[in-house]
N, C-alpha and C positions, 0 to 999 in steps of 0.2 A: 646317273651321273655321279656319286659319290663312290662306287665302287669302282668308274673309272679310277677317278685319284687317287684311290687306295693302291686300286694295280700300276702307276704310273707311279705312285712314291715306292712300292717296292722294287718295282723294276731301277728308280733309281738308286736304292739302298743298295740292291745287286752290283751295279754297275761302279759304285763306287766303293765297295770290295772289293770287284774285279781291278780298279784299277790298281788299290791299293797292296795290296797282294804283289802285281806286276812290278809295282813302282819298285817294293821291299827288293824282292830281287834283282831288277835290272841296277840300282842303285845300292847296293850290304857296305854298311860304311865298315871300310877299311882303311882308316888312315892311319900310314905308317909313321908321318912326323908325332901322331901322340904315339904312337904304338910302343917306339923308337926312346921317344920323349921320359916315359914317363906317366906317372897320374895326373892327367887332368887338371888342369883348373880354372874351373867356370862356374858361374853363377848355377848353374844347373846342380852341379855338386854339392855346394855350397846349401842348395835347397835340400837335399835328399837326403846332408849328412844332419844337417841342424835340429836341435832339439831343445826349441825357444817353450819356456813355460809359460801358460795362459796367465795372465792377469789374477784371474780371480784365484790360481793355485796361491798354497802357500807356503812361502816359499824362507828357507830359516836362517835368520841373522846371523852371520859371520862377524866374529868378535876374537881382539887379538889376546892373547896371555903372557904373562910376563915372561922375556927371555930367561928359561930354564926351568920353568915351571911346568910338568909332563901335559902333554895336551890329556883330558876329560871331557868328558860328558858335561853337561848341564848338573847343578847339586840333584835336581827332581829326579834324576835319571836314579833308576834300580840296579843299576848295573856300576855304578859309580862305586867302586869299591877299594881301588889303593888311592885316591885323592885324599890329603892331610886336612882335617878339621875345616885349619885358617885358608885354606884353597875353597872349601864347599862353599863358604860364604864370602867370600869374595866377588866382587863385581868387575870384572875388566871392559876395562874403555871400549867401548865400539870403535872399528877402523873408521876413519874417513875415507869416502869415497866421492872421488869427482865428480859433479854431479853435470854433464855434457846440456848444451842447448837445448828447446827443444826445436825436433821435427818436423816438417811438416810433410805427409806425401798425398799425391794425389795418382789415386786408381779410377781406370777411365775402363766399363766395362766393354764389349764386342754388343752388336746390333744394327750393322750396315749400315740402315740411311738414319736409321732412328740416330746415331750419332749425332746428327744437330743439335738435340737436347740438352746436350753435353755443351755442347760450343756456345748450346742459347743462357747456357747458368755458370759456363767461364767467363763469358759475355760480361754479365752482369754482377759477378767477384770486378772484375776491371775497370770498370766502371762504379762500384761504388768504394772500392779500395785507392781508383790511381795509379796500383798495379799493374806488372805486367806480370805474367804467371810464371816466370822463372825467376822472377824477385819472391811472388811469395811463398814458393813450395821450393824443396831441397831434391826430391825426386819424383816422376812419375813414373808408374806402369800401366802399360794396356795392353788391351787382346782384343784383335780385330783392328774395328773399325778406332777400338778404343788407342792401339797402337798408333794406328796412322797419325790419330793425331798426337797423340804424346811426339811422334819425329818431328813434325811440323813444327808444333810450338815450340820447343827446340833448337829450330834452325837458327842461328847463328848469321845475322844478319850482317852481308859483306861490306857492307860499309861501315856499321858500326860494329863491331865483333864482339863486342860484352851485352848486346841486346839482340831482343828474338826478331825475323827477319814478318813472321808473320804476328799479330797480336788474335785472339782468339775470334774477337767479330768480324775483324779479317780475312779469316779463314769461315768463319758464316757463310759472309759475303762468298765466297770464292768458291766453296763446294756445291751451293745453293745453283751459282752459274754452270757448277760442271757436272750436275746428277747426271743427265741424259748420256755425258761422255763415260761416267764410269757405269753404267750399264747399258752396256749395248749388244742388244741380243743375237744371237746366229739363229740362223732361219732352221740351219739345218739339224739342230738339236732335239728338235719336237719339242717344248721346256723344258730341258733338261734332260730329255727322257734315255738320249743317247750321247749325247757331251754337256759340257760344263754347259751353261745356260746362257754363258755372256762370254764376249771377248775380251781374252785376258788380255789382250795387245792395248784396247781401250783403257781398263783402269791405269795399266802401265805406262802408257804416255799419258797421261795425268801428271804423274807423282814423279813423271821423267824432267814433267814441265816445271814442277814445285821445290823437288830438290835436288835435282840437274846428280852434278857429280860427287856429291855429299858425300861422308864416312860417318861408320854409324859412331864412329866417338868422340866426332865432332859436334860434341851437346851439349847446348849450355846449363843441363843439371844432369844426372846420373840418369838414364832410361832403365828400361828392362820390357821386352813384350814375353808374348808369349805366346807359343805353336805348339803345334802338335807334328811331332817328328815321325813321319809313316813308316822308317827302315824300323822303328821301338817301339811304334805304337805307344809313344810315351811323349810327357810335355817336352820341351825344350823351351828353356828360360834365355835369350839374347839380351846381355849384359853388356853397356858400357863399360862396366869391372871387368869383364873376361878378358881376356891374354887376344881372343879373335877380333879380328873389327869387316868389317861389312861394307859393301854401299849400301845408304842406307831406303835407296829405295827399293832393293830389292826384299830384306827383313821385314820393308812395311809390307811391301807385295807378299808377304809370304804368309805376315799374320793376319792378315786379311781374306785369305784367299779358299772361302766357306769352300765347304764340298757339294759338288753339284752348281755352281755360280760360280766358281774361277778357280781353272788347275792351279792343281799345288805348283809348288816351285821347290827348283835344283840351287842352293845359292851358296857360293863359294867363299870361305872366308881369304880377303884379301893378302894378308899377310903370312899366309901357310899356301904355299903353290903346291905343296905333292896333298894337299887332303883334299877326299874325294867330294868334300862338301855336306848337306842334307838337304833331304826330299821332305821337308813341312806346307803344310794344312793353317788352315786357320784354326788359330789358339782355344776358340770359344769352346768346338767340340769338347777338348779336355779341363778347361778352368776360365768360363767365361767371367769371372770376378776377379781380379787380377791385385789383389792387395795382400795376401800371404806373399809371394811373391817379390812382391815391393817391400816389405816389412826385410825380406830378406838384402833385398838390395840396399837398405839405409844403414840395415848391421854392416856390411859390405864392404859400405864407400866411405859411413861415418865410426863404425867400431859402437852404433846407438844400439840398446836395446829395444822390443817391442815397446815396454813402456813407458820408453824415453822419446815416443811415437806419435804424434797426432794426424789423423787420415780424413781427408775429405774425399768421399768413395760415390762417383756419377754412375748410376745403371741408364740401359735404355726403356724400361718400362717394365710394366708386370697387369697381366690382361685383367679387366677390373673384373670380368664373372670367370669360373674354371667349373669344370661337368666331369663325369666321367662316363665317358664312353659306356652302355650295357656290353656289346661287344665284347671292351675290354675283359671282362668277368671270364670268355672264354676263353683265351690263350691265345687266341692262332695268329700267323700271321697274317691274315687276310684285317683280321680289327683293328691287331697292334700298329701297321705296315704303318697309316696316315698318321699316326699322333708321338711315333717311338721316339725320334729325334730330341721332340718340342718336351716330351715328356724327360726324358733325361736332362737335356738340357738345366729345365726349370728343376729337376732333384738338385743337380750339383750346384747351381747356384745357390740355392737355399742354403744349403752344406755348410756352403763356402763363407756366407754372411753370418751362419751363428759361430762358424771356427774363427773369423776376424773378431766378432765383439766379444770373444769369447779371449781375444790375445790382445785385443786392443781395449777393452773396457770400453768406457767413455769419452774415449780421447777417439772414437772409430764413428766419424758421421756421414750419414747414408741416404743418399736423395736416388727415389726411384720413383715416376711418378707410375701414374696410374691408368692404362689405357683402353680403348676399347676393345676387341677382340680384333675391330675388323683391321685397327690401323698398326698392328704388330709384325706385319710384313717386312722384314728385312733392304725388301729390295721396291719398293711402294713409293716413289718419288713425284707422286703426283700433288702438283698446288693443293689440294683439299688436305692429302694427306699430311701435307707438310703444316698445315695452316691448324692440323688439328692435334701434331704431335705440338706446338710452340703453346697451344690455349694449355692444355696437357700439365705443362713445364712448369706453367707462368700459375696455373692453380697450384702445383705443386709447393712451389718458392712462396706462394702469402698461406698455403693452409698452413706450413713449415716456418713462418716466417720468424718464429725466436730460436729455433735451432740456426737457420741460414744466419737470420745477424752475429748470433756469438760466433758461428764459424767469420764474419767477414770482420768482427771488432775484433781477433787474433789474428787474424791475417794482415788487416792494416797499420797494428803496434810490431808488427813482429819485423825482425831487424835484418838484412840481407849478410847475415852468417854464413862462411864458407868455409871446409877443411880442405 
């Protein structure tokens, strides 16, 4: 039985590689609009070009010197050979810097059906603070189900354009009622061996009903989604700060198109008719924890540095027990085939978590419940599994009540200031 599962997984990964290669050949990115218009302005480029120092790094203090005085190093420097004695002992006044208001970023991991726990936590925040999600936060970053939730939580209510159409509590109920419509199996896929395991049209139908013809820039908060660009095999950040605009349902589908579960999505900018678009799949394959792209978003939109941002990062669970399979020591495909995907995702998520702590320090509030291994499946929508997810999330909030209460206190007192 174990060998059959391993062979099936190997076949799935092989089919995925073939599909990716074909998609890349068919949709090679030749975007004439951007080629003729110069360098592209997008959050993806800002993300690649930024060089933000971690909070733990030692940043030199910039000081203001007198007008007419020569620029020199500090008096303690052995290289200061041209400074006059009176200048060596002088203490120039520091430059006064405007201190921007503290901004809050909500970061939502990917995790399929386990995203219900994120809504459970956010609904508790709403209840304890008496505020909506757009009132508590200044920006949202999301991957996969986290990206879908980011789109829905920032959707304006047509009757009250300054308020969200869906609260976290309402979304939790809506998703629970539609879980079976999100995961509709294909009988001819043989468990995802030859085709995607679930019908992409089913999840698209649910998102079309919830999002309608809303465009991505029509959000109550700045939002960035993480997807995987199959043409260039790199992350693609879809941001409300970019020049491009998309139908929200299209980019929501793209960030949640988990390999072997749903088909990759070919999305087109609405405002760039000549663009050939992007072929995108689930962002969890390259960046399951989207905190760092969220910090880039906050910098692009508000002009603030990482140290001026507080982050609430919600994961979708880590397994309670882990073990190394003895067969992995042999290094063969047959032994690695059944665990390579989980190993890679867990590794990059752990690395992202430690980077986030380095950049944000004690401003990084991470909540990630511990789950039994049998509750880690992305597509387990059974009522028993939902009960287990909510129980695990409740235990986590109880065990980390001091940290959670600190977040609640800060969000409750936060003023709704926008730039």
